[in-house]
C-alpha positions as CSV (number, residue, x, y, z in Angstrom):
1,M,-9.9,18.4,-50.3
2,E,-12.9,17.1,-53.1
3,R,-13.2,13.8,-54.3
4,A,-12.7,12.7,-57.7
5,V,-15.5,10.3,-59.9
6,F,-15.4,7.9,-62.7
7,V,-18.2,8.9,-65.0
8,Y,-19.0,6.0,-67.4
9,T,-20.7,5.4,-70.5
10,T,-20.8,4.4,-73.3
11,Y,-21.2,5.2,-77.4
12,P,-22.1,3.2,-80.2
13,S,-19.0,4.6,-82.1
14,I,-15.4,5.7,-81.6
15,V,-16.1,8.6,-83.5
16,E,-19.1,9.8,-81.3
17,A,-17.3,9.0,-78.3
18,E,-13.9,11.1,-79.5
19,Q,-16.0,13.9,-80.5
20,A,-17.9,13.7,-77.1
21,G,-14.4,13.4,-75.4
22,R,-12.8,16.0,-76.7
23,A,-15.3,18.4,-75.9
24,L,-15.7,17.6,-72.3
25,V,-12.1,18.0,-72.1
26,E,-12.0,21.7,-73.7
27,R,-14.8,22.4,-71.2
28,R,-12.9,21.5,-68.5
29,L,-16.0,19.3,-67.2
30,C,-12.9,16.8,-66.7
31,A,-8.8,16.2,-67.0
32,C,-9.0,13.0,-69.3
33,V,-11.2,10.6,-71.0
34,N,-10.2,6.8,-71.8
35,I,-11.8,5.4,-74.5
36,L,-12.2,1.6,-75.2
37,P,-13.6,0.6,-77.9
38,G,-14.6,-2.7,-79.1
39,M,-16.8,-3.8,-76.0
40,I,-19.7,-6.0,-76.9
41,S,-23.3,-5.4,-74.8
42,H,-26.5,-7.6,-74.7
43,Y,-29.7,-6.0,-72.9
44,R,-33.0,-5.7,-72.7
45,W,-34.6,-2.6,-74.7
46,E,-38.1,-2.6,-75.1
47,G,-38.7,-5.9,-74.6
48,K,-36.4,-7.8,-77.1
49,I,-33.0,-8.9,-76.0
50,E,-30.4,-7.1,-78.6
51,R,-26.8,-7.1,-78.9
52,G,-24.5,-4.0,-79.8
53,E,-21.2,-3.4,-80.2
54,E,-20.1,-0.3,-78.3
55,T,-17.2,1.7,-77.1
56,V,-16.7,2.3,-72.9
57,M,-15.6,6.0,-72.0
58,I,-14.2,6.5,-68.4
59,I,-14.4,9.9,-67.9
60,K,-12.0,11.5,-65.1
61,T,-13.4,14.8,-63.1
62,R,-14.4,15.9,-59.5
63,A,-17.7,15.1,-58.1
64,S,-18.9,19.1,-58.0
65,L,-19.1,18.2,-61.8
66,A,-20.9,15.3,-62.2
67,A,-23.8,16.5,-62.7
68,E,-22.8,18.9,-65.2
69,V,-20.7,15.9,-67.1
70,S,-23.9,13.9,-67.3
71,A,-26.2,16.6,-68.4
72,A,-23.3,17.5,-71.4
73,V,-23.2,13.4,-72.1
74,K,-27.1,13.5,-72.7
75,Q,-26.9,16.7,-74.4
76,M,-24.2,15.2,-76.9
77,H,-25.0,12.0,-77.4
78,S,-27.0,10.3,-79.9
79,Y,-28.7,7.4,-77.7
80,S,-32.2,8.4,-76.2
81,T,-31.3,6.8,-72.4
82,P,-27.6,6.6,-72.3
83,A,-25.5,4.6,-69.6
84,I,-24.4,7.3,-67.4
85,L,-22.9,5.7,-63.7
86,V,-21.0,8.2,-61.3
87,I,-18.2,6.1,-59.5
88,A,-17.4,7.4,-56.7
89,L,-13.2,6.7,-56.2
90,E,-12.1,5.7,-52.9
91,S,-8.5,6.4,-53.6
92,V,-6.5,8.3,-55.6
93,D,-2.8,9.1,-55.7
94,P,-2.4,13.0,-54.4
95,A,0.0,14.1,-57.7
96,Y,-3.0,12.8,-59.8
97,H,-5.6,14.4,-57.9
98,N,-4.0,17.2,-57.6
99,W,-3.7,17.4,-61.5
100,L,-7.6,16.4,-61.9
101,L,-7.9,19.3,-59.8
102,A,-6.1,21.4,-61.2
103,E,-7.3,20.5,-65.1
104,T,-10.8,21.1,-64.0
105,A,-10.4,24.3,-62.2
């Protein structure tokens, strides 16, 4: 059976995250997105240490859609280099896994 994955990314605002998340669900590229506002990030960018307030998005999808999800995130994202991390899941409840597969069929 196909594996489920999380695709982790961040957005500069909850509005942008919600627009992208809804589009991903509407396109059946994922079964669900979780949007978590209020994250503070510290990072080095173009030689300077930056601080940003961001919104986390966790995208729940099947492994075979991870590349397409990543491409869609890049296309809709306002960052030139968005964080996109695909995380394999070791274990998923069977009923939830079946739902995820059905919603991304």
